[in-house]
N, C-alpha and C positions, 0 to 999 in steps of 0.2 A: 167270440168266434174270430174276429179280425182285430186283435189287440193293436196291431200296428196302425190300422186305420183309425181306430178310436183315439189313440194317442195323438195322431196327426190332427184330428179334429179338435181335440182339447187345446192343442198348441195354437191352432189357427184362431180358435175362439178367444184365447188369451191375448193373442197379438192384436186381433180386431179390437178388443176392449182397451188395450193399452193405447192403440192409435186413436180410438175415440176419446179417451180421457185427455190425451195430449191436445187434441183439437179443442176440447172443452176449455182446458187451461189457456190455450192460445187466445180463444175468443174472449174468455174472462179478462185476460190481460189487456186485450184491445179495448173492451168496454171500460175498464178501469182507466186506461190511458185517455180515452175520449172524455172522461169526466174529470181529468186532472185540472188543477188550477194553474199549472205551469204551461204557458203558451208554447214553449219549445217542445215539451212532452207531447202536448195535444197535436201539434202539427206533425210530429214524427209518427204518432199513432194513426192519424188520418192517412198519411202516405202508405203506412204498412197495410192498413185495411184495404185501401184501393188496390194495392199489389196483390193481396190475397184473393180478392174478388176476381181480379183479372186472371190470375192463375187457375182459379176454380172454373172459370168459363172455358178456358183453353182445355182443361182436363175433361170437362164434360163433352166438349166437341169431339175430342179424341175417342172417348168411350163410345159415343154414339156411332162413330165410323168403324169401330172395330168389333168383329164377331168372334166370340170365344166359345168353343165346345169343351165342356168339362162335365165330368160325372159328379152328380150331387152325392156326397158321402154322408152328410149329416144335415138334414133340412132344418133342424132346430138351430144349429150353428149359423146356417145361412140366413135364417130369419132374423137372428139376433144381429148379424152383421148389417143386414138391410135396414133393420131398425135404427142401428147406430148411424148409418149413413143418412137416413132420413132426418134424425135429430141433428146431425152436424149441418146438413143442408138447410135445416130450418133456422139454425143459428145464423148461418151466413146470409140467409134471406132477410132475417131481421136486421142483421148488421148492414146489409145493403140499403134496406129501407131507411134505417136510422141515419146512414151517411147522406142519403138524398135529403132527408128532412133537415138534417144539420146544415147542409149546403144552402138550402132555401132560407133557413133561419139566419144563417151567417150573412147572406145577401141583404136581408132585411135589417139585421142589426148593424151592418156596415153603413147602410144609408143613414140610420139613426145616429150612429157614432159620428159620422162626418158632419151631420147637422149640429150636433152638440160641440164638436171641435170648433166649428165656425163661430158659434155663440161664445165659446171660451176665448177665441182669438179676438173677438170684438171687445169683450170685457178687458182682455189684457191690453189692447191698444188704448183703452180709456183709463188705464191705470187701476182698474178694479180687480186686483189680483185674487181676492177671496172668491169672488163670483167665478173668475176664470178657473180657479182650482176646482170649484164645485162642478162646473160644466165638463171639464176634462175627466173628472172622476166619474160622473154620470155616463160619459161616453165609454170609459173603460168597463163599466158594468154591462154595457151592451156588447163590447168587443174587447176582450182582455189581452189580445195580442196585437193591438194597433200601436206601433212604435211611435208615431207622431204624437199621440195623446200623452205618452210617458215623457217624451222630451219637452212638449209644451208645458206640461204640469211641472216638470223639473225647473223650467225657466221662470215659471210663476213662483215656485218655492224659493228660488234664488232671490227674487225681488222681495220676498217676505222674510229673507234671512234665515229660512229653514233649510240649512245646508245639508243636514243628514238625510232629510226627506228627498231633496234634490238628487243626492247620490243614489239613493235607493231606486228612484224612478229611472235614472240613467242606466243602472244595472239591469232593470227590467227591459228597457229599450234595447240594450245590447243582446238580450236573450232573444228578442224578436229579430234583431238585425245586427250581427256581430261587427259589421263595418259601418255602423252609424257614426259619422263624424261629429254630428251635432251632440250626440250623447257624450262622446269623449270630451268635447269642447266645454259643455256645461258641467261635467263632472270635474274637469280641471279647474274651472272657476269656483266650484263649491269647495274642493279640497284647498284651494288657495285661501279662500275666506276662513277656513278652519286652521290655517297655518300648516297644513300638511304639504309642505313644499315638494318633497320627493314624489308623493303620489300625484300631485298636480303635473309635474314634469313628465311623469310616465304617461299620463293621459294625452298630453300634447305630442309626445313622441309617437303614440299610436296613430295619431292623425296623419303624421308625416309618413308612417309606414303604410297606411291605407292609400293615401294619395300624395305622392312626392311633389305634386304641383302646388300643394298648400304650403310651400316653404315660407312664403311671406307671412301667412297666418301663424305658422309655427314659431317664427322668429319673434313676432309681436307677443305671442303668449309667453314664450320662455323669458323674454325680456321683462314682461310684467311680473313673472314669478321672481326673477333675480332682483328686481327693484324692490319688491315687497319684502323679500327675505333680508335684503341689505337695510331697508328701512327699519325693520324690527330689531336687527342687530345693533344699528346705530342708536336706536332709542334705549335699548337695554344698557349700552355702554354709557350713554349720557346720564341715564338715571343713577348708575353706579357712581359717577363723578359727582353728581349732586349729593348723594348720600354720604359720600366720603368727605364732603365739605369743601371741595375745591373752589377757590375764590372766582376763577374764571367762569365756572359753570353757574355759580350763585349769582354773579353779576348780571347775567342775561336775564334771569327771572326778575331781579330787582329793578332793572332798567325798564323792562316791559310793564311792570306794575306801576312805575312812575308815569310812564307815557299813558297809561290807562286812566290817570286822574283827570277828571273833567274841569272845565272852566279856567284853564290857564291860557295865557296869550300865545300867539303863534310862535314867538321866539323861543319860548319854553320847549315846545314840541320839537322845533327844528334842532335846538341844542341836544335834546334827549335822543333824537334819531341819529345824530352824528356820534354821540358817545356810544350808542348801541352798535353802530357800524364799526367803530374802532374795537369794540369788544369781540366781534365775530372773527376769530382767527382760524378755526379749522372745522371739521365735520361735527365735532361735539357741540360747539356753539351754534352751528347751523341747525342741528337736530333740536337743541333746547329752544331755539327761536320758534321752531315749528310746533313742538309739543306744548309750549306755553302760549299758543294762539297768537304768535307774532303777526301772522298774516291777516288777523281780524282787526288790525289797527284802523283800517278804513271803514269797517262796519261800526266799531265801538266809539270812535273819536270823531265827532261831527266837525270840529274845526280842521282836523287833518284831512278829512274826506272832502269838505267844501273847498279847501285850498288846492288840493290835488286836482279836483274836477272842474275848477273854475275855467270858463272860456278865456277870459282876459285876466291874466294874473298880474298882481302888483309885485313889487320887489320881494316882499316877505313871502308871498305865496310861491314865487319862482324859487327862492332859497329852500323853502320847505320841500317842494317837489323834487328839486335836485338832490336834496339830502335823502329823500325817500327812494329815489331811483338808485342812488349809491348804496343804500342799505340792502336793497333787493339784489343788487349785483353781488354783494358780500355773502348774503345767505343762499344765493342760487349757484354760485360758481362751483361746478363739479358735483352738484347735488340735484339729481334728476327728480326726486320726490318734491323738493321745494320748488323746482321749476314748474312742475305740474300744478301744484297748489296755487302758485302765483298767477299762472296763466289762465286758470279756470275761475279766478276771481272776477265777477262781472264788471266791476269798475275798472280794473286793470285791463281787461279785455277790451272794453269800450274806449279807454283813454289812449292806448298805445299809438293808433294811427293819428289821433288828434295831437299828441305830443310831438310826433314826427313832423307834423305840419304847422307847429306852433310858431315857427320863426324865431324862437328865443334860442340863441346859440347854445347856452349851457344845458338847457333841457333837451335839445336835439342830440347833443353830444352824449349825454348819459343815457338817453332812450336807446340810441344806436348801440352803445356799449352793452346795454342790457339785452337787447335782441340778438346781438352777436353771440352771447352765451348759448342761445338756443340754436342759431343757424349753423354753428361750427360743428355740431355733431348730429348724427342721424336721428336719435331719439328726440333731441330738441326740435329739429325741423318738423318732425312728425306731430309734435305738440302744437307747433305754430300752425301747420296746415289743418290740424283737427279742430283747434279751438279759435282760430282767428279767421275773419273774413278777409282774405288776401286779395280780393278783386281790385283794389285801388293801390295796393302796396307797390306794384311795379312803377306806376306813375308817381307816387309819392317819393319813393327812394331815387328814381331817375332824376328828380329835380335837384338833388344834391350835387349833380355834376357841375353846376355853376359855382359851388363852394370852392374856395381856395385853400381851405384848411383840411384837417384830417377827417371831417365829416363825409367828404366826398368819397375817399377810399373806403371808409367804414360801410357806407350805404352800398357801394358796388360790391364789396365782399359779401355782404348779406344777400344781395340779389343773386350773386354767382352761386352761393350755396343753395339758395331756394330753388334755383332752376334744376337742381338734381331731383327734385320731387315732382312726379307726374301730375299730382293734384294741383300744385302751384301753376304749372303750365296750362292746365285746363282752366283754372280760375282767371288767367290772364286774358282769355278770350273776351270776357265781358266788357272790359274797358279798352280793348286794343284799338279799335277804329276811332272811337269818340274821344279818348283821353291820351292813350299812350302814343299812337302814331303821330298826331299833331305835335306833341311835345318832343318826340324823338327827332322828327324832321327839323324842328326849330333849333335843337341842339347841334345837329349836323351842319346846319347853314350858319352857325355862330361859333365855329371851331376856335376862332382867335379870341373869343370873349369868355370862354369857359375853361375849366380845368382840363387840359389836354390829356393827362394821364387817366383821369376818371372817364373822360369821353371815350378814349380807346377801350377801356374796360367795359363801359356801357355798350359800345358797338359789339364787342365780343359776346356780351351777354345776349344781346338781341339775335346775334348769329346763332348762338346755342338754342334759343327759343324757336328758331326756324326749323329745328328737328321735328316740331310739331306741325303737321300738315296744315291745320286750321290757321295758325299764326303765319306760316310761310305763304299761304295762298293770299291772305289779306295783304300782307306787306308787298308781295310780288305784283299785286294788282293796284298798288297805290302809285299814281303818277308822281305825287309829291315826294314820296320816299325815294324814288329813282332820281329825281331832280336833286334832292338834297345830297344823295350819295355822290353824284357827279360834281356838285358844288364843293364838297369836302375834298374830293380828289384834286380839284383845281386849286383850292386854298392851300393844300399841303404839298403841292408839287414842287414849289420853289423854296419851301422851308425845310431845311435839312436837319434841324434839331431833332434829337432822338424821340422826344415825346410826340411830335407831330408826325414823324415817320411811323410811329406805332399806330396812330390814328388811321394813316393811310393803309398800313398792313391789315388793320382790323376791318376797315370798310371793304377792302378787296375780298376778304374772307366772307363778309356778310353778302356781298354781291354774288359770290360763287354759290352760296347756299340758296339765295333767292332764284338763281338761274336753273335750279332743279325744276322749277315750274316753267310752263310755256303759255304765253298769252299775248294779246295784241299790244299791251303796254311795253312788254319786253321787245317785241318786234319793232315798235316805234322808236325805242331808244338804242337799238342795236348798233347803229352806225356811230353814234356818239360814245357809247360805252367802249366799243372796239377801238375807236380813235384815241381815247384816253389811255387804254391799255398799251397801244403801240408806243405812245410817248413814254410810258413807264418802263418800257424795256431798256431804256438808257439809264435807269436808276442804279446807283452804286450798291444798294442793299439787295443781296441775292434773294432774300425772302420775298421782297416786294416784287422782284422780277418774276419769281416762280408763281406767285399768285396772279400777277397780271396775265401770264400765259395760261393759267388755269381759267381765268375769266373769259379769255379769248376762246378756249376750247369749248366753252359752254354757251357763249353768246353767238358765235358764228353760225351754228346750225339754224339759228332762228331768222337769218336774213341773208339772201344772196348779195344784196347791195353792200352789206357789211364785209362779206368775203372779197368782193371786188375792190373795195377801198383798201383793205389791209394788204392784199396782193400787190396792188399798185404801190403801197408804202414799203414794200420789200420785206414782208413778214416771213416769207420762206427762207430767205438767206439768213435772217436774224435767228429764226428758230433752229436752223441747221447748226449755227454757231453755238447756241446754247446746248444743243444735243451732243455736240462733240465733247463738251466739258461737263455736261450735266449729271446730276444724281438721278435716282429713280423717280422721284416726285416730278421733277422738271421734265424728265424724259416722258413720263406718262401724259402730262398735259401738252407737251410740245408735239409729240407724234399724233395725238388726237387732233390738235390744231391743223397739222399738215394734211391729215386724212380728210378733214372737212374742206380745206382749201383745194386739194387735188381731185376731189370727188367730181367736180363739174367745171373746174376753171382750168383751161388749157395753159394760160399763162403761168399758173401755179405749178403745173406739171413740168413745164419747160424750165422754170426757175429752179425746181428741185434737181433736175438732171444736171443743170449747170453748176449748182452749189454743192452737190454731193457727188464728186467725181467717182465714177465706177461704183456708186451707191455704197461707199464704205460705211457711212453712218447707218443706213437702213440695214445693211447686212449685220452690223454689230448689234442693233436693236432686235434683230431676228434671233439672236442667241440669248436674249434676256429670259430670265425665269418668270417674268411677269407676263401672264397671258394677254392682258389688255394691250401691253406694249407690242407683243409679238403680232397679235391680230391686226392692230392698226398699221404696224410697219409692213406686214404683208399686203394690206389693202393699198397703202401708198405706192408700194412697188408695182402692184398690178396696174394702178392708174397711170403711172408714169412710163410703162412699157410701150404705150401708144406713141410716145415721142420718137422720131426716127433716130436710129443709132443707139437708143437706150439698151435695147436687148443685146445688141452686139457687144456693148461695152462690158457685159458680164460673161463673155465666153470663157475666159480663163479663170473664172472664180468657182467657188463651191456652192453657188446659189441654188443649183438644181437639187443637190444633196440636202441643203437646209430646208428648202420648200417641201421636198418630198417627205422629210422627217416630220414636219408639221402637218402636212396633208394627210398622212397616214397615222398621225399620232393619236393620243388618247387625252387631249386637253379637255379640261372641264367645260370651257366655253367652246361651243361648236363653231363659232365664227372664226376661231383660229384655223380649224381644218378647212373651212369653206374658203376663207381669204387666201390661205396658202395654196389650195388647189386651183383657185381662179388665177392667182399670179403665175403658178406653174404652167397652166394651159396657155395663158396669154404670152408667157416667155417663149414657149415652143412655136406658137403661131407667128409671133413677131420675128423670131430667129430660128428657123428649122434646125440649125446645127446644134441646138441644145438637145434635140431628140436623141442624138448619139449618146450623150452622157446619160440621158434618161434610160436608154436601153441597157447600158452597162450596169445601171443600178437596179435593173428589173422593175422600173417604175411605170411602164406603159399602162398597166391596169389602173393605177391611180390616176394617170393622165386622162385615160378614157372616162373614168368616173367624174373627173373635174370638168369635163366638157359641158355637162348639164348646168354648171354654174356659169360658165362662159356664156352659154346661150341665154341664160336668164339675166 
């Protein structure tokens, strides 16, 4: 009767069925995803399920708020659609319930997994890696997507040399967290152990991509890969030379075998070691020494070991030790793998500081030469810092300043290189007050009895160590240290030989660094220190004069008495003289000194006005590109404008324009604007005729804003 309506009902029923089946498929997929063993898939499915539940709730709310009038065409079709909706809603209800139950189970399992992780960590710390792996595995059975359990188990697998398993765990960890740095780090280690150098580098490069601040770790890791790859290539090349029958290669193995023979006298072993040293010519021989267990000579030969480790050595033992140190230099020069193996040997590690302190010239000389191989390059220094207790090394090496031979310069060069390592600076804290400072002050007060070139170098090293605030604070608070510095200044004052002048130059630099601190000891010595610097302004060495002015610029703020003394001594006139000729460093220190003197000393202000006619020097400094110089020059000018006639002397100059430029400028240091504005305000107050020039330059607004600085 109504074919059109019947056809419409059939289409509606078919569409409802298709929609229902789609929803059933979707829900089936969600259930499958929730049961997946892949943590990433499971996490994605949970998120999708939660989104569907949320959308369903919103849809139901909209339907409950909307009234629809429609004629029921086919009640059977409607009933089927309603049944479909009920079934779909039932699935969603089950899904929602399942999601809640899973969340509760996850919370419980996470607690259990964390407990098992801690048990695994405890076993790992004790070195029981098998138990650690078991606990981490049990934890993963509770929570399959816990990244820390994968990386911790990977670390344990590395310890067990099960590198493929370690890589597998790292890959799972990255599925849990694609930016897990620890996973890439451990995977890089595992690939390296498997000689997969390219893959190892890729892992470390990922670390740097994730966190650019890990550059230091990245460099260390890449260096390790490069060294390991080089080691393998060297050993392959060395093996080929042995197989080809080359005499040089074969001789290394033969000599080591002879040294391995027991029960010979000490002279036999000393001679053999010297022959072996002569046979090591290049990287191939160095590699063969390593691959034929050359470094085990201390372990395998009791006579060699006993002689090398003896506290008090006889002549034969000294000769053997010197020969052994020479051999190690030959096999370690330019060979970082050999350097690492030698330094990690327990006996060598323990004996190096003892050999340095032995007092035997030849042993000390060869020990210093060996250590220099390490200190001269970054990787070598890191080996020293990592494997040696360097807390006493500053004190031990500093003692060589009294040596008149090459040992002094060798020791200072080593120290100079070591100060580039932050960990060395930190280790120096341990013995600084009890061992280093007493020795250092003794050296300073005995300048005429020690090696002056080494002393100058030593003072410079201590100055560099002052970059560390702990070291600087301890030294700046040492009364004995300041007394020793002044004593050295006095001793070197009349000795014009270059070596002693270098000592003077170095100690002034040290004093400048120490004056970055402020304490009662510095205040106590301020007058004495400034007095010595005033005397040094007559020195013929421009570098010493510059540093003397630098010390003045830092010591004078600590004491008004010191300011009075130097002003009486004519410091203003002398500084103006240096500023007329000076370079930028001298100008920086000089104008800072004048700003301190003119801040509160009327005599200094008057001396400056007299010495610097029409303020030609200050005006020149105001044109400097150095903001510190400009700021201090503006300050000095502002202070001196209180002197009668000072402001009037500037009437025909371009001072207003210069100050206006700085007061309204965009200098990084706000003190430049402030000091220029203050000077500009004081200029117009002291001499109102400058206001005319200010009006011409449309600068009254800046002048008005500067008045707040004048009042303050």
